[in-house]
N, C-alpha and C positions, 0 to 999 in steps of 0.2 A: 751400670754395667754389672750384670751377676756375677760374683766371686767364682773361679775356679772349684769342678768340685774335687776330689781324692777318692780315689781309686787303693783298695789296702789289700796289701801283697796275701799272697793264699800261701798255704802250709800243707803239710799232709802227714796220716800216721796211721799206723794200723792198729785196729783195736784188739785190746789183748782175749776178747771171748772165746773168737771168731777168726779173726786177722782178716777184718774187713778192712777198705782203706779207704779214708776221709777225708774229705778236703777243708778247710777251715781257714778264714780270716782271724785278726788279733777282734779285741772285742773295744768299741768306740768309746770314747770319752762318760759319752750319756750311759750306755751299758756298765761302766764299770762303776759310774753314782748309784744305780740301783743295789751294783754287787756290798757297795759302802754303807750304805742306807741297811740293808737286810742283816748283814756282818752287826752292823751298833744296836740292831735290834734285840743282839745273843740269843736269835731262836732259832733251834734245828730248823722246821719249818720254812723258817722266812727264806734262811740260806739258801734250801736243796729246792725250793721254789725260783729262787730269781736263778740258780746256775742253772735248773730245766729251763727256763727260757730263754737266757743264752747261748748254752749250746745253740737253739732251733736257730738262732739269729746267724751267729759265727758260722754253720756249718750251710748258711740259703735256704734255709726250712727243707735241707735234704734227710735230716738224720730228727727222727721225732722221738722228742726225750723221753716220754713216758715209754717204750717199748726200747728202749736199751735196757743193756744188763746194768745194776751198780755200778760194778767193775770197770765197766766201759765208760758209765759217766763219769766218773772218780779221774780214771786214764786222761781221758780227754781234754775235762776240763785243767788240768794241770799241764796240758801242752798249750791247751790254749791261752793260759794265764803267763807259761815261759814266753810264748813269742809276742806278749799285749804290753808288761810290762815289766819287761824282764826275770832271767831264768834263778833269779835268786831271792827265796822270801827269809825272813825274820820272825823266827817262833815263840811262843815262849813255853819254858820246861818246866816241873817244878820240880824239888828238890826232895830225894827221897832218905834224906836221914831224918830217923821221927825224933832228932833231937832238935829239929830246926823249923820253928814254926812259919809256913807262911815265907818262907825262902822259893826264889826260884833265877831263872838265869835265861842268856835268851844263847839263841842256835840259830845262824844262819845257814840256809839249807839249800842246794844247789837242786832244783827240780827237776833236771835234766838227768840226774840222777838218783834219783826216785823209780825203785821198780815195782814191777807186779812179783810179788813174791811166792810160791805156791805152785805145787803141779795142780796141772790136770786133775779135778777129781772123776770119777768112775758114774757116767750119766744114770748106765742101766745097773740097778739094783734089786738081786737076788732076797727075796723076804720069806723066801721058802724053796724049797724042792721045786717045786712047781712054778712058781709065780712073781715075778717082777714087777717092778712099778722103772718107767723115764721120768729122770726130772731135768728139768732146764736149771738154768741161773734166772734167783729173782732178777725182774723189771723193778723200774721207777714204778709205775701200775701198779705194781704189788706191793710194796712198801706202803704207798698212801691207801691201797686197801687195808691195810691193816694196821697200819701206825697206831689206831685207836685202839688198840686192843693191846695188854697188858699178858709178860709168862706165857706159860701153856696154851691158851685161846689163842697167842700172835702166832705162834707153833703150829699147832694147827693148823689157818688158815694159810700161813704162809705156806706151809707144806698142799696143798687143796689148788692152791695158786700154780705153783709152779710142776703137778703134776700131768707129764704129756701125754702117757700111757699106762696102759695095765695090762702088762702078757703072761702067758701063761704058754702050754709046749703047743697050742693048735691054734691059738689066737691073738691079735694083738687088738686092744678096747680103746679107742683114742678119749681122753677125759673129756675133752669139748664137746663131744654128742652124749656125756650121759649126762641124766636130770640134776640138779645140787641136794634131792634126796638121795639117790643113786650114792652122789660119791661122801654125801655123810655120812652115809653110814658104812659103806669101804672102812672110811680113813676112822672110823669106831669101833671097826671091828680088828682091826690093829690088834695086837699085841705089845706090850714096851718092849719087848726088845727087838720088835718090828721097826718101833717106833723111831728108837733109838739107830737104827740102821740106816732111817734115813734121813733124820736130824744129822747126821753124821757129814752126809751130803755137804747141806752148807756151812757147817764148823770147816770143812778143806776149799771151800771157797778161793781163790788168791786175789791179794790183799793189796791196798800200793802200803808201801811200809819203806823205811828211812830209819839206821840209826845213827843218834846224832849224841854228842859232847857238848858241855858248857860248862860253866863255872858257877858257883849260886852266889849270890849277891849277897845275902846274910850271914852264911858260915862260910861260905870260898872255896867249899869243897866239890868236886868236881861229880859233874851229872851227867849221867851216859843213860841213853833212853832209847829205845822206840815210837817213832812216829805212827801209825796206824790208821790207815784210812782219809777221806777227800777233808774232814773236822779237823787233822791234825795240821793238815797244809791250806785251810782258807785263806 
């Protein structure tokens, strides 16, 4: 006689980038094993891929993780993790005292208390009196396309990936309809001041953030620190 099959409960959450409602289930034992293996590798790329695969599985294939804004992926993963293995997570935090070498403490974080912090940035940015650029949030696919680059090259490539339209007083130009050469030429003719205006958009994107308190196991002093981004809560 075959064993009975279990039906996982379903939950819903609202994605922070655009208010879309997403239905999901807890992750299963076999899926948790994949996460644990990725965590043991201590490689950011491995964990990134594991979280992507997990999100597609627990949303019944309806959410395409590569098309998600990064903040949505991080927020959704926390919600899935909370209903799967508990709403609390124990994280290690480093001691800030310069006299304490290698000191750290443990902090217990309620994942339901972790908030998306930051105001919605302006997506349409005027780079001159006549010319503006519309940007979107970076997606998972954008991160993968630029992760092999460093410094300024990575910033420039991310900018090109996230440009939606270029507009002036008379017309709106859709960036995806432009050739690679046209886009490269446009970006290379930006002034440094204009580039700073555009990169400020990425710096202003809301992030997962939570302030935690702990006590250093070495020196006994209080540790107060802010956890930022998915890596802090994995």
